[in-house]
C-alpha positions as CSV (number, residue, x, y, z in Angstrom):
1,M,105.6,58.5,70.1
2,G,106.9,60.8,67.4
3,R,105.5,59.8,64.0
4,E,104.6,56.3,65.0
5,R,101.0,57.0,65.6
6,R,98.7,60.0,64.9
7,L,96.3,59.7,67.9
8,F,97.6,60.6,71.4
9,P,97.6,57.5,73.7
10,A,95.8,57.7,77.0
11,R,98.9,58.2,79.1
12,L,100.0,61.2,76.9
13,R,96.5,62.7,77.0
14,K,96.6,62.5,80.8
15,A,99.9,64.3,80.9
16,I,98.5,67.0,78.7
17,I,95.4,67.3,80.9
18,L,97.7,67.8,83.9
19,R,99.5,70.6,82.1
20,D,96.6,72.4,80.4
21,E,93.7,71.5,82.7
22,T,91.0,72.7,80.3
23,C,90.5,73.7,76.6
24,I,93.3,76.2,76.3
25,K,91.1,78.7,74.4
26,C,87.7,78.7,76.2
27,G,88.2,76.7,79.4
28,A,85.9,73.7,78.6
29,P,86.6,70.8,80.9
30,P,88.9,67.9,79.8
31,S,86.0,65.6,79.2
32,H,84.9,67.9,76.3
33,T,88.3,68.2,74.7
34,Q,90.5,66.6,72.1
35,V,94.3,66.7,71.9
36,H,95.4,68.9,69.1
37,H,98.8,68.7,67.3
38,I,100.3,72.1,67.6
39,Q,102.4,71.4,64.5
40,H,99.7,69.5,62.5
41,W,100.3,65.8,61.9
42,S,99.9,66.5,58.2
43,D,102.8,68.9,58.4
44,D,105.1,66.3,60.0
45,G,104.1,67.2,63.6
46,D,105.0,64.6,66.2
47,T,102.6,63.0,68.6
48,D,104.3,64.0,71.9
49,L,103.8,66.2,75.0
50,D,105.5,69.2,73.4
51,N,103.3,69.1,70.3
52,G,99.9,68.6,72.0
53,C,97.3,70.8,73.7
54,L,93.7,70.5,74.8
55,L,91.0,72.0,72.6
56,C,87.2,71.5,72.6
57,Q,85.6,70.7,69.3
58,R,84.5,74.3,68.7
59,C,87.9,75.8,69.4
60,H,89.6,73.0,67.5
61,T,87.6,74.0,64.4
62,Q,88.5,77.7,64.9
63,V,92.2,76.9,65.2
64,H,92.1,74.8,62.0
65,H,89.9,77.1,59.9
66,N,90.1,80.7,61.3
67,G,93.8,81.4,61.4
68,W,94.6,80.8,65.0
69,D,98.1,79.5,65.8
70,I,99.5,77.9,69.0
71,M,103.0,77.9,70.4
72,L,104.6,76.6,73.5
73,G,106.0,79.3,75.7
74,F,107.2,79.8,79.3
75,L,107.4,76.5,81.2
76,R,106.2,74.7,78.1
77,H,102.6,76.1,78.4
78,P,100.6,76.7,75.2
79,W,100.0,80.2,74.0
80,L,97.4,81.2,71.4
81,I,98.2,83.5,68.5
82,P,95.1,85.1,67.1
83,P,94.5,85.8,63.4
84,A,95.2,89.3,62.1
85,D,91.5,90.1,61.9
86,V,91.3,89.6,65.7
87,D,94.6,91.3,66.5
88,P,96.6,92.9,63.7
89,Q,99.8,92.5,65.7
90,R,99.1,88.8,66.4
91,R,100.2,89.1,70.0
92,A,100.4,85.8,71.9
93,L,97.7,85.1,74.5
94,P,98.2,82.7,77.4
95,A,96.1,79.6,77.6
96,Y,92.8,79.9,79.5
97,K,94.0,78.7,82.9
98,R,97.0,81.0,82.7
99,R,95.4,84.3,81.7
100,T,97.4,86.1,84.3
101,M,100.8,85.2,82.7
102,R,102.6,87.5,80.3
103,L,105.0,86.2,77.6
104,D,107.7,88.4,79.0
105,D,107.4,86.7,82.5
106,A,110.0,84.2,81.2
107,A,112.6,87.0,80.9
């Protein structure tokens, strides 16, 4: 898709659901989620698998307005980076369904 369209088409949403399974922050089911652009569309983020993740409305708002960042890590799974007021070192946290993973597992 790239920059051709902002909204994630159904087939791409299904692929992201298969990867993330739930809201990556709180674990809400896919039926309660939206696909979030990791690099925001307004910042030239593409609409593709490597730039999307599942967030429920509440967590989506927190990511946009409270300083949370997201990155893709090991096996292209999303990781959350909390704002400095939550963790001054801003250590990456695995997505909800992968809380047993560590970022250095990829090494």
